[in-house]
N, C-alpha and C positions, 0 to 999 in steps of 0.2 A: 504494500500500500504506500501511497505517496502522502507522507506527512511531513510538514515543515514546522519547525519551531518559529516562534515570532522573531527570534534573533536571526535565523536563516532567511526568513522572509524579508526582514529589514536589510540584511546584507545584500540581497538581490535587488531590492529597491534602490539602495544606495549606489550599487554598481550601475544600475540602469540610468540613474540620474547623472552619474559621472560620465557614462558613455554619451548620453544625450548632450551634456554640456560640452564635451570634447567635439562632438559632431557639429554643434552649433558654432563653436569657435572656428573650426576648419571651414565650415560653410561661409562664415563671414570673410575669412581670408580668401577663399575662392571667389566670392562675389566681388571683393575689392580688386583682386587680380583681373577678373573678367572686365570690370569697369575700366581699369587702367588700360587694358589691352584695347578695349573699344575706343578709348580716347586716342591712343596712339594710332590706331587704324584710321580714325577720322582725320587726324592730322596728316597722315600719309595720303589719304584721299584728296584733301585740300591741296597738298603740295603737288600731287600728280595733275590735278586740274589746272593749277597755275602753270606748271611746266608744259602741259598740252597747249594751253592758250598762247604761251610764249613761242613754242615751236610753230604753231599755226601762223602767228603774226610774222615771224621771220620767214617762213615759207612763202607767205603772200608777198612780202617785200622782194624776196629773191625772184619769185615768178614774175612780178611786175617789171623787173629789170630786163626781161627777155621779150616783153611785148612791144 
């Protein structure tokens, strides 16, 4: 039969709380890292857009020289 003392049950509860707390801490770290990565990727996207615009402008100027 499965019988637990109140002390064993409390130990299981304490362990579950510890695991939950650790999980939540790791989840916060993950969320922070994901948000940081999203910010970096957004900055890269902006930089690529600016570079693309610059290349297009230069290409238009160069193409106009041959007309």
